[in-house]
C-alpha atoms as a printed R data frame, in Angstrom:
    type eleno elety resid chain resno      x       y       z
1   ATOM     1    CA   UNK     A     1 -3.402  58.008 -14.036
2   ATOM     2    CA   UNK     A     2 -5.228  55.889 -11.108
3   ATOM     3    CA   UNK     A     3 -5.582  53.181 -12.507
4   ATOM     4    CA   UNK     A     4 -1.688  53.054 -13.793
5   ATOM     5    CA   UNK     A     5 -1.299  53.343 -10.247
6   ATOM     6    CA   UNK     A     6 -3.226  50.345  -9.622
7   ATOM     7    CA   UNK     A     7 -2.326  48.786 -12.072
8   ATOM     8    CA   UNK     A     8  1.502  49.499 -10.658
9   ATOM     9    CA   UNK     A     9  0.314  48.572  -7.676
10  ATOM    10    CA   UNK     A    10 -1.298  45.571  -7.871
11  ATOM    11    CA   UNK     A    11  2.225  43.987  -9.971
12  ATOM    12    CA   UNK     A    12  4.487  44.742  -7.090
13  ATOM    13    CA   UNK     A    13  1.574  42.720  -4.327
14  ATOM    14    CA   UNK     A    14  1.451  39.903  -6.881
15  ATOM    15    CA   UNK     A    15  5.246  40.229  -6.879
16  ATOM    16    CA   UNK     A    16  5.481  40.257  -3.912
17  ATOM    17    CA   UNK     A    17  3.421  37.432  -2.920
18  ATOM    18    CA   UNK     A    18  5.698  34.859  -4.955
19  ATOM    19    CA   UNK     A    19  9.031  35.851  -3.857
20  ATOM    20    CA   UNK     A    20  7.039  35.516   0.130
21  ATOM    21    CA   UNK     A    21  5.693  32.248  -1.763
22  ATOM    22    CA   UNK     A    22  9.142  31.473  -2.999
23  ATOM    23    CA   UNK     A    23 10.612  32.429   0.746
24  ATOM    24    CA   UNK     A    24  8.852  30.103   2.008
25  ATOM    25    CA   UNK     A    25  9.007  26.985   0.070
26  ATOM    26    CA   UNK     A    26 12.954  26.754   0.289
27  ATOM    27    CA   UNK     A    27 12.109  27.396   4.123
28  ATOM    28    CA   UNK     A    28  9.441  24.767   4.844
29  ATOM    29    CA   UNK     A    29 10.344  21.682   6.383
30  ATOM    30    CA   UNK     A    30 10.129  18.729   4.028
31  ATOM    31    CA   UNK     A    31 10.925  14.831   4.115
32  ATOM    32    CA   UNK     A    32 14.432  13.973   2.353
33  ATOM    33    CA   UNK     A    33 15.736  10.627   1.365
34  ATOM    34    CA   UNK     A    34 19.840  11.884   2.158
35  ATOM    35    CA   UNK     A    35 22.687  10.119   1.559
36  ATOM    36    CA   UNK     A    36 25.832  10.938   3.151
37  ATOM    37    CA   UNK     A    37 29.645   9.796   3.362
38  ATOM    38    CA   UNK     A    38 32.416  10.928   5.465
39  ATOM    39    CA   UNK     A    39 32.329  14.670   3.525
40  ATOM    40    CA   UNK     A    40 28.715  15.188   4.901
41  ATOM    41    CA   UNK     A    41 25.965  14.847   2.691
42  ATOM    42    CA   UNK     A    42 26.175  13.910  -0.887
43  ATOM    43    CA   UNK     A    43 22.969  13.140  -2.181
44  ATOM    44    CA   UNK     A    44 19.176  14.836  -1.302
45  ATOM    45    CA   UNK     A    45 15.651  13.173  -2.055
46  ATOM    46    CA   UNK     A    46 12.498  14.450  -1.726
47  ATOM    47    CA   UNK     A    47 10.082  11.491  -0.761
48  ATOM    48    CA   UNK     A    48  6.572  11.631  -0.106
49  ATOM    49    CA   UNK     A    49  5.327   8.418   1.464
50  ATOM    50    CA   UNK     A    50  6.185   5.238  -0.416
51  ATOM    51    CA   UNK     A    51  8.507   6.498  -2.256
52  ATOM    52    CA   UNK     A    52 10.919   3.653  -3.934
53  ATOM    53    CA   UNK     A    53 14.339   3.993  -4.007
54  ATOM    54    CA   UNK     A    54 17.094   0.825  -5.732
55  ATOM    55    CA   UNK     A    55 20.646   0.091  -4.818
56  ATOM    56    CA   UNK     A    56 22.454  -2.346  -6.769
57  ATOM    57    CA   UNK     A    57 25.763  -3.588  -6.633
58  ATOM    58    CA   UNK     A    58 27.942  -6.355  -8.241
59  ATOM    59    CA   UNK     A    59 28.517  -9.153  -6.239
60  ATOM    60    CA   UNK     A    60 32.392  -9.616  -4.932
61  ATOM    61    CA   UNK     A    61 32.007 -13.542  -4.547
62  ATOM    62    CA   UNK     A    62 29.428 -14.934  -7.111
63  ATOM    63    CA   UNK     A    63 30.593 -11.591  -9.955
64  ATOM    64    CA   UNK     A    64 26.243 -10.998 -10.333
65  ATOM    65    CA   UNK     A    65 24.312  -8.509  -9.554
66  ATOM    66    CA   UNK     A    66 22.021  -7.640  -7.054
67  ATOM    67    CA   UNK     A    67 19.659  -4.980  -6.649
68  ATOM    68    CA   UNK     A    68 17.490  -4.467  -3.070
69  ATOM    69    CA   UNK     A    69 14.751  -2.092  -3.578
70  ATOM    70    CA   UNK     A    70 13.298  -0.592  -0.887
71  ATOM    71    CA   UNK     A    71 10.591   1.830   0.209
72  ATOM    72    CA   UNK     A    72  9.709   5.119   2.283
73  ATOM    73    CA   UNK     A    73  7.045   4.330   5.509
74  ATOM    74    CA   UNK     A    74  5.998   6.083   7.970
75  ATOM    75    CA   UNK     A    75  9.172   8.745   7.561
76  ATOM    76    CA   UNK     A    76 11.500   5.064   7.664
77  ATOM    77    CA   UNK     A    77 13.916   2.939   4.748
78  ATOM    78    CA   UNK     A    78 11.821   0.101   4.818
79  ATOM    79    CA   UNK     A    79 13.905  -3.040   2.797
80  ATOM    80    CA   UNK     A    80 10.580  -4.387   0.754
81  ATOM    81    CA   UNK     A    81 12.570  -6.447  -2.740
82  ATOM    82    CA   UNK     A    82 16.398  -8.508  -3.115
83  ATOM    83    CA   UNK     A    83 16.842  -9.503  -6.309
84  ATOM    84    CA   UNK     A    84 19.634 -11.664  -7.749
85  ATOM    85    CA   UNK     A    85 21.124 -14.605  -9.716
86  ATOM    86    CA   UNK     A    86 22.555 -16.741  -8.033
87  ATOM    87    CA   UNK     A    87 22.367 -18.659  -4.260
88  ATOM    88    CA   UNK     A    88 25.639 -18.198  -2.868
89  ATOM    89    CA   UNK     A    89 26.753 -19.229   1.245
90  ATOM    90    CA   UNK     A    90 24.876 -16.486   3.345
91  ATOM    91    CA   UNK     A    91 21.778 -16.170   1.221
92  ATOM    92    CA   UNK     A    92 18.682 -17.611   2.492
93  ATOM    93    CA   UNK     A    93 15.849 -19.660   0.715
94  ATOM    94    CA   UNK     A    94 14.037 -17.553   1.137
95  ATOM    95    CA   UNK     A    95 12.640 -14.117   3.287
96  ATOM    96    CA   UNK     A    96  9.579 -11.670   2.740
97  ATOM    97    CA   UNK     A    97  5.720 -13.618   1.618
98  ATOM    98    CA   UNK     A    98  6.942 -14.175  -1.925
99  ATOM    99    CA   UNK     A    99  9.606 -15.817  -3.987
100 ATOM   100    CA   UNK     A   100  9.512 -15.836  -7.215
101 ATOM   101    CA   UNK     A   101 11.623 -16.516 -10.140
102 ATOM   102    CA   UNK     A   102 11.488 -13.467 -12.477
103 ATOM   103    CA   UNK     A   103 13.888 -13.898 -16.272
104 ATOM   104    CA   UNK     A   104 16.694 -15.451 -15.021
105 ATOM   105    CA   UNK     A   105 16.110 -13.008 -11.359
106 ATOM   106    CA   UNK     A   106 15.462 -14.745  -7.887
107 ATOM   107    CA   UNK     A   107 12.890 -12.381  -6.516
108 ATOM   108    CA   UNK     A   108 11.827 -12.305  -2.915
109 ATOM   109    CA   UNK     A   109  9.452  -9.723  -1.772
110 ATOM   110    CA   UNK     A   110  7.319  -8.731   0.921
111 ATOM   111    CA   UNK     A   111 10.803  -8.250   3.028
112 ATOM   112    CA   UNK     A   112  9.084  -5.483   4.722
113 ATOM   113    CA   UNK     A   113 12.406  -4.652   7.238
114 ATOM   114    CA   UNK     A   114 12.805  -1.258   8.782
115 ATOM   115    CA   UNK     A   115 16.715  -0.584   8.081
116 ATOM   116    CA   UNK     A   116 16.990   3.271   8.573
117 ATOM   117    CA   UNK     A   117 19.233   4.191   8.416
118 ATOM   118    CA   UNK     A   118 21.010   2.017   6.299
119 ATOM   119    CA   UNK     A   119 24.589   2.363   5.585
120 ATOM   120    CA   UNK     A   120 26.514   0.592   2.372
121 ATOM   121    CA   UNK     A   121 30.334   0.392   1.912
122 ATOM   122    CA   UNK     A   122 30.664   1.294  -1.864
123 ATOM   123    CA   UNK     A   123 33.570   0.238  -2.901
124 ATOM   124    CA   UNK     A   124 34.501   0.821  -6.635
125 ATOM   125    CA   UNK     A   125 34.852  -3.169  -7.659
126 ATOM   126    CA   UNK     A   126 31.446  -4.151  -6.702
127 ATOM   127    CA   UNK     A   127 29.709  -0.734  -8.498
128 ATOM   128    CA   UNK     A   128 27.352   0.582  -6.594
129 ATOM   129    CA   UNK     A   129 24.490   1.902  -8.361
130 ATOM   130    CA   UNK     A   130 21.330   3.350  -7.179
131 ATOM   131    CA   UNK     A   131 18.269   4.636  -8.733
132 ATOM   132    CA   UNK     A   132 14.585   6.857  -7.435
133 ATOM   133    CA   UNK     A   133 11.850   5.357  -8.523
134 ATOM   134    CA   UNK     A   134 12.821   4.306 -12.240
135 ATOM   135    CA   UNK     A   135 14.207   7.096 -12.960
136 ATOM   136    CA   UNK     A   136 18.134   6.894 -14.562
137 ATOM   137    CA   UNK     A   137 20.755   4.471 -12.453
138 ATOM   138    CA   UNK     A   138 24.045   6.948 -11.546
139 ATOM   139    CA   UNK     A   139 26.600   5.716  -9.729
140 ATOM   140    CA   UNK     A   140 27.858   5.688  -6.418
141 ATOM   141    CA   UNK     A   141 31.416   3.520  -5.645
142 ATOM   142    CA   UNK     A   142 34.834   5.376  -7.236
143 ATOM   143    CA   UNK     A   143 37.518   4.623  -8.188
144 ATOM   144    CA   UNK     A   144 39.886   5.674  -6.034
145 ATOM   145    CA   UNK     A   145 37.915   5.104  -2.327
146 ATOM   146    CA   UNK     A   146 35.712   2.801  -0.622
147 ATOM   147    CA   UNK     A   147 32.949   5.174   0.943
148 ATOM   148    CA   UNK     A   148 30.567   4.493   3.639
149 ATOM   149    CA   UNK     A   149 27.419   5.467   2.397
150 ATOM   150    CA   UNK     A   150 24.705   6.361   5.154
151 ATOM   151    CA   UNK     A   151 21.331   6.683   3.688
152 ATOM   152    CA   UNK     A   152 18.422   8.086   5.877
153 ATOM   153    CA   UNK     A   153 14.724   9.994   6.054
154 ATOM   154    CA   UNK     A   154 15.283  13.468   7.540
155 ATOM   155    CA   UNK     A   155 12.872  16.268   7.911
156 ATOM   156    CA   UNK     A   156 14.257  19.412   6.245
157 ATOM   157    CA   UNK     A   157 13.850  22.494   4.019
158 ATOM   158    CA   UNK     A   158 15.597  23.123   0.827
159 ATOM   159    CA   UNK     A   159 17.853  25.487   1.666
160 ATOM   160    CA   UNK     A   160 19.783  23.153   3.959
161 ATOM   161    CA   UNK     A   161 19.039  20.427   0.530
162 ATOM   162    CA   UNK     A   162 19.946  22.831  -2.055
163 ATOM   163    CA   UNK     A   163 23.597  20.261  -2.577
164 ATOM   164    CA   UNK     A   164 22.507  17.265  -2.214
165 ATOM   165    CA   UNK     A   165 19.604  18.091  -4.888
166 ATOM   166    CA   UNK     A   166 21.881  19.655  -6.839
167 ATOM   167    CA   UNK     A   167 24.834  17.017  -7.234
168 ATOM   168    CA   UNK     A   168 22.679  14.257  -6.913
169 ATOM   169    CA   UNK     A   169 21.259  15.789 -10.430
170 ATOM   170    CA   UNK     A   170 24.898  16.036 -11.719
171 ATOM   171    CA   UNK     A   171 25.915  12.110 -10.893
172 ATOM   172    CA   UNK     A   172 27.296  10.189 -13.464
173 ATOM   173    CA   UNK     A   173 24.953   7.573 -15.183
174 ATOM   174    CA   UNK     A   174 25.524   4.076 -14.781
175 ATOM   175    CA   UNK     A   175 25.033   0.989 -16.665
176 ATOM   176    CA   UNK     A   176 21.846  -0.653 -16.185
177 ATOM   177    CA   UNK     A   177 22.362  -3.494 -13.557
């Protein structure tokens, strides 16, 4: 009988510990890459130092895809690379430490320019897409509006970001650039 009581107490104690850990995890601040629009938080991604994400869009004049890659450094968004297929008005001949040609793309890397916070107007005609790391691309643009999206790195607990996490998880997939 005494052994059964001890086991019961151990199970209750273990369950209480799990509940405390889950609550603490949800309330403990983490670093997040957040995407906001006029309505508020749209997407949220937990990020560590060095995490990368990319934005792609169709250039309005050249009608070619552009891709910019960013890294999280010292809690800020840093532009590290841009790639595109054609030069046009306003495009510099060289940016960053190295410019190469890779599979038909002009790639400029080593840019290392802090752009936090970063804002874009995601017009439908430009078909803005995003991906985190090497995951799937998902749509940022909508057919009905051209929202201004603001990207920033913040510290916040999971409970404050859960809506953005769910929306990012449920975001519609988009085609590859």
